[in-house]
TORTOR-582715 format. One record per residue (C-alpha): z, y, x. Coordinates in pm, whole numbers. Example, Ala and Ser with C-alpha at 12.3 -4.5 7.8 and 13.67 -1.06 7.14 Angstrom:
REC        z        y        x
REC      780     -450     1230
REC      714     -106     1367
//
This chain:
REC        z        y        x
REC    -7452    18277     8511
REC    -7353    18450     8192
REC    -7131    18755     8238
REC    -6841    18803     8008
REC    -6687    19143     7940
REC    -6412    19106     8204
REC    -6664    19021     8480
REC    -6883    19316     8381
REC    -6585    19557     8394
REC    -6488    19421     8736
REC    -6836    19493     8873
REC    -6828    19847     8734
REC    -6484    19904     8885
REC    -6597    19774     9227
REC    -6912    19987     9212
REC    -6700    20304     9199
REC    -6420    20186     9428
REC    -6578    20378     9718
REC    -6718    20666     9514
REC    -6652    21033     9574
REC    -6739    21376     9433
REC    -6860    21660     9655
REC    -6815    22028     9569
REC    -7001    22309     9744
REC    -6832    22647     9688
REC    -7042    22948     9786
REC    -6781    23221     9766
REC    -6780    23593     9827
REC    -6652    23563    10183
REC    -6695    23195    10269
REC    -6871    22864    10215
REC    -6660    22554    10156
REC    -6733    22184    10093
REC    -6468    21953     9951
REC    -6490    21577     9902
REC    -6269    21436     9626
REC    -6175    21084     9529
REC    -6250    21011     9163
REC    -5878    21054     9088
REC    -5894    21416     9214
REC    -5730    21363     9553
REC    -5889    21567     9833
REC    -6044    21351    10106
REC    -6175    21631    10327
REC    -6247    22002    10323
REC    -6447    22224    10552
REC    -6476    22604    10547
REC    -6680    22872    10723
REC    -6661    23249    10670
REC    -6975    23440    10572
REC    -7028    23793    10698
REC    -7078    24078    10453
REC    -7295    24380    10524
REC    -7242    24719    10362
REC    -7572    24909    10392
REC    -7448    25195    10173
REC    -7163    25288     9945
REC    -7120    25039     9661
REC    -7358    24780     9809
REC    -7265    24447     9961
REC    -7521    24214    10115
REC    -7510    23871    10277
REC    -7771    23689    10481
REC    -7914    23400    10273
REC    -8008    23214    10591
REC    -7647    23236    10709
REC    -7528    23099    10372
REC    -7781    22811    10389
REC    -7685    22723    10747
REC    -7312    22749    10671
REC    -7361    22521    10368
REC    -7528    22256    10580
REC    -7258    22282    10846
REC    -6958    22251    10611
REC    -7116    21950    10439
REC    -7177    21785    10777
REC    -6821    21859    10894
REC    -6668    21716    10576
REC    -6859    21391    10612
REC    -6763    21360    10978
REC    -6399    21437    10901
REC    -6380    21190    10611
REC    -6590    20918    10776
REC    -6752    20834    10444
REC    -7124    20792    10386
REC    -7323    21050    10188
REC    -7441    20750     9982
REC    -7086    20724     9846
REC    -7115    21063     9673
REC    -7179    20999     9303
REC    -7177    21364     9187
REC    -7200    21711     9336
REC    -7072    22036     9189
REC    -7196    22373     9308
REC    -6998    22693     9253
REC    -7141    23031     9345
REC    -7109    23401     9281
REC    -7283    23454     8950
REC    -7403    23800     9045
REC    -7580    23684     9362
REC    -7956    23706     9398
REC    -8202    23649     9680
REC    -8493    23892     9683
REC    -8801    23855     9903
REC    -9139    24017     9957
REC    -9409    23785     9818
REC    -9659    23924    10072
REC    -9451    23829    10375
REC    -9212    23564    10491
REC    -8914    23802    10472
//
């Protein structure tokens, strides 16, 4: 069967009919995951706060393990809430605090 232009466009349109964009936002005080339709409409959103630690004046720290675990949890919650498959995500955006770093001791696991 030879495809003409209209049939090809129809297949492309159907391919993205159930397509979504996921956004993981790693903020200063929280982690959030939002699933959008391609037209920008929000399908689901999940949020968890992240605790800050103030070891001394002018310093703010967060636990990277807590951020990682919160990220996994908000993603899971958004998929459960929306009842869509992760396979339907065609793109993912990640937003974070630009000044964040994770520092570890190369001689230990901490």
